[in-house]
C-alpha positions, 0 to 999 in steps of 0.5 A, spaced: 496 467 573 492 473 571 489 474 564 488 481 565 493 486 560 493 493 557 494 490 550 493 483 547 496 482 540 493 477 536 498 473 531 505 472 532 507 474 525 512 480 523 506 485 525 505 481 531 512 481 533 513 488 532 507 490 535 508 486 542 515 488 543 513 496 542 507 495 546 511 492 552 517 496 551 513 502 552 511 499 559 504 496 557 503 490 560 502 486 553 500 479 551 502 476 545 497 470 543 500 465 537 497 459 535 505 456 535 510 459 539 515 455 534 513 459 528 514 466 531 516 471 526 515 465 520 517 467 513 511 464 510 514 466 503 521 468 501 526 468 507 528 474 505 528 481 508 528 488 504 528 490 497 526 496 493 522 501 498 521 495 503 529 496 505 527 503 507 521 501 511 526 496 515 531 501 517 525 505 519 523 500 524 530 499 527 530 507 527 524 507 532 527 501 536 524 495 533 527 489 532 526 486 524 533 489 522 537 486 528 534 479 527 535 480 520 543 482 521 543 476 526 541 471 521 543 474 514 546 469 509 546 474 504 546 481 503 546 486 497 544 493 496 540 494 491 540 500 486 547 502 487 547 505 480 541 510 481 541 515 486 541 514 494 534 515 494 533 509 491 538 505 494 535 499 498 538 494 502 536 486 502 538 480 505 537 473 505 536 470 511 536 463 515 529 461 516 529 457 522 534 461 525 530 468 524 524 464 528 528 463 534 532 470 534 525 473 534 523 468 540 529 469 544 528 477 543 520 476 545 521 471 551 526 476 554 522 482 553 519 485 560 512 486 560 511 481 555 507 474 556 506 469 550 500 465 550 499 459 545 492 459 543 487 461 538 482 467 538 475 466 536 472 472 539 473 479 540 470 481 547 466 488 546 463 492 552 459 499 552 462 499 545 469 498 546 474 493 546 474 489 552 479 483 551 478 476 547 476 469 548 480 463 545 479 456 543 481 454 550 475 458 552 480 462 556 478 470 557 483 475 556 481 482 558 485 488 555 484 495 554 486 494 547 487 489 542 491 489 536 489 484 530 495 481 526 492 475 523 496 475 517 493 470 512 489 465 517 482 469 517 478 463 514 484 461 510 483 457 504 489 454 500 489 452 493 493 447 489 489 445 482 483 443 484 485 441 491 483 446 496 485 445 503 483 450 509 489 453 513 493 459 514 499 456 511 501 449 509 501 445 515 498 450 519 490 451 521 486 457 519 483 461 524 475 461 524 469 465 527 474 471 529 472 475 522 465 474 524 466 476 531 469 483 528 464 484 522 458 484 527 460 490 530 459 494 523 466 493 520 467 491 513 471 485 510 473 482 504 477 476 501 484 477 498 489 472 495 496 471 495 501 465 493 508 462 494 512 457 490 515 450 490 521 449 495 526 445 491 531 440 494 538 443 492 541 436 491 537 435 485 539 442 482 545 442 476 548 449 479 553 449 473 547 450 468 545 457 472 548 463 473 551 465 480 549 471 484 554 473 490 552 477 495 556 483 498 561 484 504 562 491 505 559 495 512 552 495 510 547 492 514 540 493 516 540 495 524 544 502 526 545 498 532 547 491 528 553 487 529 557 484 523 554 478 519 555 472 523 553 466 519 556 463 513 554 467 506 551 464 501 550 465 493 543 465 490 542 463 483 538 465 477 536 461 470 530 462 465 524 459 463 523 457 456 518 456 451 517 448 453 516 450 460 510 455 457 507 450 453 506 445 459 504 451 463 499 453 458 496 446 458 495 446 465 491 453 465 484 450 465 486 447 472 488 453 475 484 456 480 486 463 478 482 461 471 477 456 472 473 460 477 475 457 483 479 463 486 474 469 486 479 474 490 484 479 488 492 477 488 498 482 488 499 485 481 506 486 483 508 479 485 504 475 480 504 467 479 507 464 473 501 463 470 499 470 470 505 472 467 504 467 461 497 470 460 499 477 461 505 477 457 504 472 452 509 475 447 515 473 452 519 467 451 522 467 458 521 469 465 527 470 470 527 465 476 531 466 482 534 460 486 535 462 493 537 458 499 532 457 505 538 457 510 545 456 512 546 448 512 539 446 509 538 443 502 531 447 501 531 452 496 526 457 494 524 458 487 523 466 486 519 468 480 515 461 480 509 462 485 503 458 482 497 454 484 497 450 478 496 442 479 502 439 482 504 434 476 504 441 472 509 444 476 514 439 476 513 437 469 514 445 467 520 445 471 523 439 469 523 443 462 529 447 465 536 444 464 538 446 471 532 442 474 531 436 469 532 431 475 528 436 480 526 433 486 521 438 491 519 438 498 512 441 497 509 445 491 507 452 490 500 454 492 495 460 493 491 462 499 485 466 500 484 470 506 480 475 509 482 482 510 478 488 513 477 495 509 483 499 512 479 506 510 475 504 517 482 506 521 485 512 523 492 514 522 494 510 528 491 504 526 485 504 531 478 502 528 474 508 527 468 504 529 470 500 535 475 504 540 481 500 542 481 495 536 488 496 532 489 492 526 496 491 522 499 487 517 495 483 511 489 484 515 489 491 512 490 489 505 497 489 505 503 484 503 510 483 505 513 482 511 516 489 511 509 492 510 507 488 516 512 490 521 512 497 519 504 497 521 505 493 527 510 497 530 506 503 529 500 499 532 504 497 538 506 504 540 499 507 539 496 502 543 501 503 549 500 510 548 492 509 549 493 505 555 497 511 558 493 517 556 499 519 551 498 523 544 497 519 538 503 517 534 502 519 527 508 519 521 507 524 515 508 522 508 515 526 508 517 523 515 517 515 513 515 510 508 511 507 514 507 514 514 506 513 506 504 506 507 499 508 512 496 514 509 495 510 503 491 505 506 487 509 511 485 514 505 485 511 499 483 503 501 486 497 497 483 494 491 489 489 491 494 487 496 498 493 497 506 493 496 510 498 497 515 502 492 519 508 492 514 511 487 509 511 492 513 516 496 513 524 493 519 525 497 524 520 496 530 524 497 528 525 504 526 518 505 533 515 504 535 508 507 541 512 510 538 517 514 532 513 517 535 514 524 536 522 523 528 522 521 525 517 527 530 516 533 529 522 536 521 522 536 521 515 538 526 516 544 521 522 546 515 517 546 519 512 550 520 507 545 527 508 543 532 506 549 537 511 551 543 507 548 540 507 541 539 515 542 546 516 544 548 512 538 544 516 534 547 523 537 554 521 536 553 519 529 549 526 528 555 530 531 560 526 527 556 527 520 555 535 522 563 535 523 565 533 516 560 537 513 562 543 517 569 542 515 568 541 508 563 548 508 569 552 511 575 549 508 578 552 502 582 550 496 587 553 491 588 551 484 595 550 484 595 545 490 589 541 488 589 541 480 594 535 479 590 531 484 584 533 480 586 531 473 589 524 476 582 523 479 579 525 472 575 531 473 576 538 471 582 542 474 580 549 478 581 556 475 579 559 481 579 557 489 573 554 492 570 550 498 571 543 499 564 542 499 563 545 492 568 540 490 565 534 493 559 535 489 563 533 482 561 526 480 568 523 480 570 526 487 568 522 493 570 524 501 574 518 501 578 519 495 579 527 496 581 525 503 588 522 500 590 529 498 587 533 503 591 532 510 586 535 514 580 532 512 584 525 512 586 527 519 579 528 521 576 522 518 582 518 521 579 520 528 572 516 526 574 509 530 566 507 530 562 506 524 567 510 520 564 508 513 557 509 515 558 516 517 562 518 511 557 515 507 551 519 510 556 526 510 557 525 503 550 524 501 548 530 505 554 534 501 552 531 494 545 532 494 544 538 499 541 542 493 535 537 492 534 535 499 533 543 501 528 544 495 524 537 497 524 540 504 521 546 502 516 543 498 514 538 503 514 543 509 509 547 504 505 541 503 505 540 511 502 547 512 497 546 507 495 539 510 495 542 517 489 547 516 483 544 519 476 545 520 475 547 527 471 542 531 465 546 531 464 542 524 461 535 524 462 531 518 457 526 521 451 531 520 452 532 513 447 529 509 446 528 501 440 525 497 439 524 490 434 521 485 435 519 478 429 517 473 429 515 466 425 511 461 429 506 456 426 503 450 420 508 448 419 512 442 416 518 441 413 522 435 416 529 434 412 535 432 416 541 432 413 547 430 420 550 428 420 544 423 413 542 421 413 536 417 406 536 414 402 542 416 402 548 411 398 553 414 404 555 418 409 559 415 415 555 418 414 550 412 417 555 408 424 553 411 423 545 409 426 543 403 420 539 401 418 536 394 415 540 389 415 539 381 421 544 381 425 540 387 423 533 385 430 530 388 427 531 395 426 526 400 421 530 404 414 529 402 410 535 398 406 539 403 399 539 402 393 539 407 389 533 405 388 528 410 391 523 405 398 526 407 397 526 414 400 519 415 405 517 421 412 516 418 418 513 421 421 520 419 418 523 425 419 517 430 425 518 435 428 514 441 425 517 447 430 514 452 433 518 457 436 518 464 435 524 468 438 527 475 431 529 478 433 531 485 439 533 489 439 535 496 445 537 500 444 539 507 448 540 514 445 539 521 448 544 526 451 540 532 446 540 538 451 543 543 452 549 538 445 551 537 443 551 544 447 557 544 442 560 539 437 558 544 434 553 539 433 546 539 435 544 532 438 548 526 439 545 519 441 548 512 440 545 505 440 547 498 436 543 493 436 542 485 431 540 480 433 537 473 440 538 473 442 534 468 439 529 462 442 524 458 438 523 452 439 522 444 432 525 443 432 532 439 426 535 441 425 539 447 424 534 453 423 527 452 419 527 459 413 532 457 408 533 452 401 536 452 399 530 449 402 525 453 396 521 455 393 514 455 390 516 448 396 519 445 402 516 448 409 518 446 407 524 442 411 530 443 407 536 441 413 541 443 411 542 450 415 547 454 421 543 457 421 542 465 425 548 469 432 547 472 431 550 479 436 551 485 433 552 492 436 554 499 433 553 505 433 553 513 430 549 518 429 551 525 426 548 531 424 551 537 
């Protein structure tokens, strides 16, 4: 056996699975290194896929040729389309899965993928030669060489779990943490930090009083995740909902002093949009209840996941609090909730391809980039796998724009903005939501994927047949004319306004009461057209109807997106190198100093100057003034707090910005070095001092410290310069 590959993928989670599959399917010899082959694609938290914006990402992965959607459909035990009451831009698929079957479905796919080998081991060191990635070294002291390495280690890098005061090393419960790898990467100048996430208790369903909970059934229509997917094969199960109460909250609050989140034990940042139950109590103290979702872990298991009750409180607090909920009064659990801290790397150190800017050949995907969620991980994984394979084959980088996919939005946010908390995708993060619908992911991405060699011919033909059918329906509706006398009775029956004049069917379907299906019952040619659809009938009709009803919004969004893309495509020519820019500044200041103010314009005690006439000083005729009488006697020359002010200040003393021209360019000018710069002095001063300048004085000496005798202030200046070397 040769330990020599094109691409190595570290970690068999959701990012790693998609990365390994994509790389191998594009022809790169790929090795997936995972510590446990029986935990491939493990759902560390909720055994559910999809949700708001997350469901769109899964459909995009599927459209590209990934497998998360296929595995989800194969193992789903409940499916729902969220946000149906809103427009199609907000519709988001979500599925509850059988945790165990999900793992084995992924393993079956990966074990039977050409060009892909799985090695069960842990990586402890990244090998670097000549400033580029050369491979990895494992705990077994096996050296595996490759041109590219994709890091998808999830929460395992120096992972530390917390349950109350108890701390356990590990990347997941009962699974070891990964040590040394973070340090091996960081020594090459790659910055890293710590983040935190958590998971709820797992409940024994036999101890739950389901009769005291509200049932939440799934949906049984044609919707699924994969465009290539089959109908759901497993038994469909309901979820259940209930609420916390004041008694629960009282118990939880009693445990806050022992919470790692609030006793200083955990210093890292957790996900704002998936807070622990103790965080909810602290953040929303006025709330009398919080909703909880009890969700099955599998088709036949008694294990249930309590969504909404993530916690790191001590075990006895978690149990005591839950028993205050009527449905859980006889509670038995399989394991408590816990928090976990782990290492991540600053994603601004990556290109949009997810390759490191610092270490060529190193790609990163998933939670190691500061994200949270299976879907976010899978989206990054498939992009990293694609680009690693392209790098090995010499192909052009694969980058998706913000108007092209939610994955494109995700990656652009990461590499340009960075993260200050675990990043989670929402529809609100995308500017072009109407263009990034769940129904049209194949229209946006399948052809591009086929062109780079990932999507199969079967998948591409599958999309082309759908495209042709959708276009046929839309074209028919644009061309088919309606006369009022023939259609008005049907319109009235459908609860919409009759026509006064003839119109195209396309215009009629724009009405909210009208759908392609209900109007087809009254238009024979349209019904005949729809009856020709034998495969994916409902999916095609839905896609056509969305294009018809929202064509104006889609067209307007497309115009805006194209304009922004043109502007974003304007690039500075390669002759300009950002690394040659330098910037420096100097701040100086004094704090706590006092100054005696001598301002000749408002002189307090020297009558020989005419300026005194402007003062409202004491005289027999002006006995109410608090300004002393103006006399030239020595007895009146006494320093008073009246002329003492706070002379503290902060000043931007110097600022310099310069640019050194690239050596290749200046050689054409027959010079060795060329530099231009602009410098400024005394640009800005922050002070409460009323004098001209808190920093200067003609009497500012060792003999007269802090005395401002109306010196002229420091000058503000800007200078330009050119430095040439021959």
